[in-house]
N, C-alpha and C positions, 0 to 999 in steps of 0.2 A: 710357610712364608715363600712366596714366589722368588725365583732367582733374580728377576728384574727389580725386585724390592730389596734385595740383599746388598747393602752398601759395600761390604767387604768383597763380595764376589765381583760386583760391578767395578769397583776400584781396581781390582787385579786386572780384569778384562780390558778396561780402557787404556791401561799401560801398555798394552800390546797392540790395540787397535782403537783409536779414539772414536771411530764412528759407532762403536758399540753402544755409546751413550744414547743413541737414538732408540735403543731397546729398553733403556732403564725406565723405572717408574718416574713419575713427576717429582716425588720427594727426593729421589736420588739425583735427579737432574737439577735440583735446587741445592745440592751440596757442593759448596765452592771447592772443596779439596778434590772431589771427584771430577768436577768440570775442568779444574785447572790441569789435572793430570791428563784428561782426555785432549784438551786443547794443546798441551805440550807434545803430545804424540801426533795429532792431526788438527791443525787450526780450524778446519771446517767443522769440528765437533761443536764449536760455538753455536751452530745452527740449532742443535738439540738441547742446549742449555735452557733452563727455565727463563721466562721473561725477566725476572728480577736479576738474574746473572747476566743476561744479555745487556742490561743496563750498568753493569759493573765496569767502570772505567779501566781499572787495572787489568781485568781479564780480557777486555776487548783490545786494549793496546798490546797485551802480550800476544793475542791471536794475530794482530796486524803485524807485529814484528816477526812472528813465526812465518807468516806468509811472505814477508819481504825477504827473509832468509832463504826460503825455498825458491822464490823467483830468482834470486841472485845465483843460487846454486845451479838452477836450470839454465839461466843465461850464460853462466861460465861453461857449462857442459856444451851447450849449443855452440858457443864461440869456439871451443876447442874441437868441435866436430865429433864429440864423443857421444852425442845423443841427438835424437831427433825430436826431443821434447819441445813442446810448444812454449814459446815465451811470449806469445802475443797478449793482447789485452785482457782477456779472461774476466773474471768477476772478483771483486774485492770482498774480503770477509766483513768489511764494514756493513754489507747488506744485512748481516745477522744481528747487528747492534740495534738497540732501542732508539726511538726517535730523539730523545734527549742527547745521546752521544753522537748521532748523525747531525745535530745542530751545533756540536761542540767544535769550534775551529781547530783547536789543538788535535783532537782525535781525528778529524778529517784530514789534516795535513799529514798526520802519521800514516794514514791510509795511502795518500797521494805519494808518499816517499817510496812505497812499494809498487803501487800500480797507479798510473794516471787515472784509470777508470774509477778509482776510488771516489773521485769527485762526483761520479754519477750517483752515488748512494748518499751524498750530503743532503741536508735539508733543502727544500725549495728556497728558503731565505738566504742560506749560504751560497747556493748556486746562482742566485740573482745578485749577489753582492759583488760588484765589479772589482773592488779592492781585494777581496778574498780570492776571487778567481785569478787575479794577477799574482797574488802571493803564491797560489798553487802552481801557476805557470813557471814561476822562478824555481820551483822544486823539481817539477817535471814538465818537459816541453810540450806535452800533448793533452792538457785538459780539455781542449776543444772537442775530443772524441764524444763528450757527454752532450754536446749541443748539436748533434746530427739530426 
């Protein structure tokens, strides 16, 4: 059995470095426990999850909240001049979510709470909905970034 197919080994590895999920077999990338642990360590691990798990609302919201916490931590460090970490627009982990979740107003607003640029990854229908964009603007002052 290849190491990348061994659930126990991958589970142990992603707890130390979430990106290791990228090396796992498709069946392991479809294991919710493994992916949850990877995303807990590194929210960008969602990018390597199976398509089915990229459509899992709870998992995507967890990744968005982890990203929000990391952004807040970087912003605080930057404010305190303890770090030169970039706190600029960046990319939202919402880009890794499936189309159904990118069309879900609650999920997109969760993304906008962490980064205004999250609106850029919303479905075209949501981005075209003036009422929704106004709602996003009330959460984050710069959703206009997506319309450059």
